N, C-alpha and C positions, 0 to 999 in steps of 0.2 A: 876346406873341402878338397879331397884328392879326386882328380879326374884323369880320364884317358880319352884323348881326342874329344874333350868337352863332354864326356859321358860320365855321369855320377857312378861311382863305384862303391859308395856307402852313403847311408842316411844317418841323421842324428835325431835320436828320440828325445824330444824336450821333456816329455813326461811331467814330473812335478817340480821341475827346476825353478819355477816361479815362487815356490814356498820353501826356500832353503832352510829357514829357521825351524822347520818341521821335519827335516830330513831324518833325524834319529828316531822320533816317534813313529813316523810312517814306516821306516825300515823294520821296527820291532812288530808293529801291527800286521803288516803284510806278511812278514816271515812267519809269525804266529798262525795267521790265518791259513797260510799254505801248508804248514806242518799239520795242523789240525784237520785240514781238508783231506790231505793225503791219508793221514792215519785213520780218520773216520771212514773213508771210502774203502780203505784196505780192510778194516774191521768188518764192514758190511759183506764184501766179497768173501772173506774168510769164513764168516758165520754162515752165509748162505750155502757155501760149498761144503762145509763140515756137518752142518745139521740136515739130517734127512727130512725132517719135518718141514724144512723151507725149500725142498726140491719141487716147487710149483712154478707155474708160468709167471706169477706176479713177482716172485723173488728172483727168478731167472732174469726178467727184464731189468729188475732193480739192480742186480749185480752188473748187468751190462752198462747201465747208466752210471754206476759208481766207477767202472773202469774207465768210461768216457770222461768223467769228471777229473780223474787223476791226470789223464792226458791233456785235457783242456787247460787245466790250471798250470800244468808243467810247461805248456807252450808259451805261457805268457808271464806268470808271476816270477819265476826265478830271474829272468832277464830284467824284469822291472825293479826288483829289490836290489839287484847288482848295480843298476843305473842310479838308484837312489843313494846307496851308500858309498859308491866309488866315483860317481859322476863320470864314468865311462859310458857315454851315451851313444856311441857309434854302433852301427849294425851294418854289415855288408849287404850289398844289393841282393845277393843270393839268399843270405840269411833272412832278409826282410820278406822276400818272396816265399821262402819256406814257411815262415811263421804265419804269413797271410794265408797261405794254402791250407795249413792244418787248422788254423782258426775257422776259416769258412767251412772246411770239411766236417770238423768236429761239431761245429754249430748246427750244421745242416742235419747231421746224424742225430744230435740230441732232439731236433724237432721231430724227426721221424719216430724216435724211440718214445718220446712223450705221447705221440699220437697212438703208437702201438699199445702203450701202457693204458691209455684211456680206453681203447678198444677192448683190451683184456679185462678191465674193470666192468665195461658195459656187458660183455658176455657173461661175466661171473654173477652180476647182479640182476640183469634183465633176462638172461636165458640160462639159468643155473642148471637145468636138467640136460641141456645140450652142451654145456661148457666143456666137460672132459673130452668130448668128441671134436668139437670146433677148435679147441686149444690144446691139441696134442703136443707131445714133445717134438715131433718132426715140424709141425706148424710153427712152434716157438723158435726153433732154429732157423727156419726159413725167414720169419719175420726179422729176426735179429741180423741175419746175413744180409737181407735186402736193405735194412736201415743203414748198416755201415757202408755197403757197397754204393748205395744211391747217394749217401752223403759225400763220399769222396769223389764219385764220378761227376756229380752235379757241379762241383766247384772247379773241376780241372779245366774246363773250357774257358771260364772267366780268368783263370790264372795265365793261361796261354796268351790271352788278349792283353793282360797287364804287361807280360814279358815283352810284348811287341811295342809298347810305348817307349818313348825316348825321354830320358831324364837328364837334363843338362845344367841343373841348378835353379833355385836354391835346393838344398838337400835336408832341410830341417822339418821333421814331422811333428806336428803339435799334438802328440799323443803319447801314451806310455807303451804302446805296441804298434806294430805295422798293421793298422786297419785300412780298409780300402779307400774310404773317402778321403782321409788325409794324404794317402799315397798318390791318389789321382790328381789331387790339387797341385802336386809338384811336377806333373807331366808337362814337358814342353810342347807336345802335340795336343790337338783338340781331343779331349777324352769323352766327348759326348756320346760316342758309340758305346765305349766301356761303361760309362755311367747308366746308359739305357739298359744295357745287358744286366748290370748289377742289380738295378732296381727291379727289372722284370723277374730275374732269378730269385731275388730275396722275396718279392711279393708272392710268387708262385709257391715257394717252399714254406715261408713263414705263414702267409694267410691261408694257404691250403691245408697245412697241418693243424693250424690253430682252429679253423673252422671244423675240421673233423674231430679234433679233441673236444672242442666245446660242445659239438652236437651230441657226442658220446655222453657227456655229463649232463646234458639237458634230458636225455632219455634216462640216465641213471637217477637223476633227482625226481622225475616223474614216478619212476618205479619205486623209489624209497618212500615217497609220500603215500603210496598205496599200501605199504607195509602196516598191518593192523597194530602190532605191538610197538610201544614207544622204545623199548629196549632194542628191538630189531633195527628201527630207524636209526637209533643212535650208533649202534655198531656199524651200520652200513655207511653212515656219514663220516665216522672216524676213519674208516678204511680209505675213503677217497679224499677226505679233507686235506691231507698232507700233500698228496699229489697235486690237487687243485691249486694250493697255495704256491707251489714251485712253478706251475704252469702260468699263473697270472703274472708273477714277478718276471719270469723269463720271457714270455711272449710280449708282455707289455713293453718292456725296455727294448727288445729287439725290433718290434714293429715301429716303434717310435723313431728308432735310430736309423733303420734301413729301408723303410717303406715310405715315411714322410718325405717331402721335399728336403734336399740338402740345405736350402736357404733358411729353413724354419729354425734350425738349431745351431748354436755356437759350438766352437770346439771345446770350450771349458765345460759347457753342459753336456756335451757328448762324452767327455771323460767321466763325469759322474754317472751317466747312464751306463757306460761300458763297465764300470766297477760293479754294477748290479748283476750283469749276466757273466762276467769273467771272474768275479771274486766272491760276491755275496751269495749268489745262487749255488754254486758248487760247495760253498762252506755250509750252507744251510741244509742241503740234502741229507747228509748222514744223520744230522740231529732230528730233523723233521721225521724221517722214516723210522728212526729207532725210538725216539722219546714217545711217539704217538702210535706205535705199533706193539701190541702185546706179544705177538709171536716172536718178533726180533728181540725184544727185551728178555723174554724168557730164554731164548737161545743164547744170548750173551751171558745171562746169569748161569746157565748150565755149563757154558764153556769156561767161564771164569772159575766156577767151582771145580771143574774137572782139571784145569790147569793148576789150580792151587794145591791139588793133591799130590802133584809131582814134585 
C-alpha cells in the first residue's frame, strides 16, 4: 500500500481473485458479454437513427437507454476484465472516485429513463388520442435532458462527501469495482453521515422511480384487460413485456442492494447482485428489445438488405 502522510493514494480491487482457477473462463465470458453489449446497443442506436419509421418517442427513449448502457458497462467491465487477466488490481483514489461518480450518475439516469419509458407506454396505451400532443418531440427532448441532468446532479453531492472522508488503510475493496458501500467500509472516520445520505438518496431515486414505473404499468394492465380483441391484448402486452422484464431485474437487484440495511447482505452476495445490474441487464436490453419487437426486427432486416446491396 502506497501512502502519503498515512493517506491512501490507491485502492486494491479484489474482484474475483478468490477463484483464480476460473480466471481465463471469466475473462472470456465478460469480454464476450461486453463486446456483444456494446455492439447490440450500437445497432439499436444506428437503426433508430437511420429508419424514419422508428422516429417515435418510444424508440427515441430506447436509443437514450442504449447509449447509457454503453457508458454504464464501459465504466466497469473493461477495468474488471483487465484485473482478471493481468491481476493488476490497483486503482488510484481519483480513478476510484471517478468510477463511483459515473456509476451512481448513470444508474440514477437509468432509473429516470425507465420511469419516462413507462410513462410513455402509459400515454400510448391509456390515452392514445392525446398521445401525439402529450408526447411531442419537444417534450421527449425535455424528458431526456431532465433524466440525464438529474442523474448526474443527484450524485454530485454524495461524491463531494466521499471525497471529504479520510482513508488511511487498509485499502482493499472487496468488490470488482468502486461501489459505495465497500469504499465507505475503508474510511478511517465514522461514515455514518455518508451512509445515511447514501441510503436516503438511493431510496428516493430507486423507490420513487420504481413506484412511478409500476403505477404506470398497473394502469396499462387494466387498460389492456379492457381491450375486447385477444389480438389487441396480445400486441399491447408484447410491447410492454420486454420493458417490464428489464425493470423487474434492474429495480429488484438495485433496491435489495442499496435500500436494504447493509448488514443484511454479504460482500460475496453483493457481487452476484451487482453482476445483474452492471453486466446482465445491459447485455439483455438489446436482445429483449429487438427479438420481441417487430418494428425493430423489420428495420434490421431492411437495413441488412440495403447494406448487402452495396
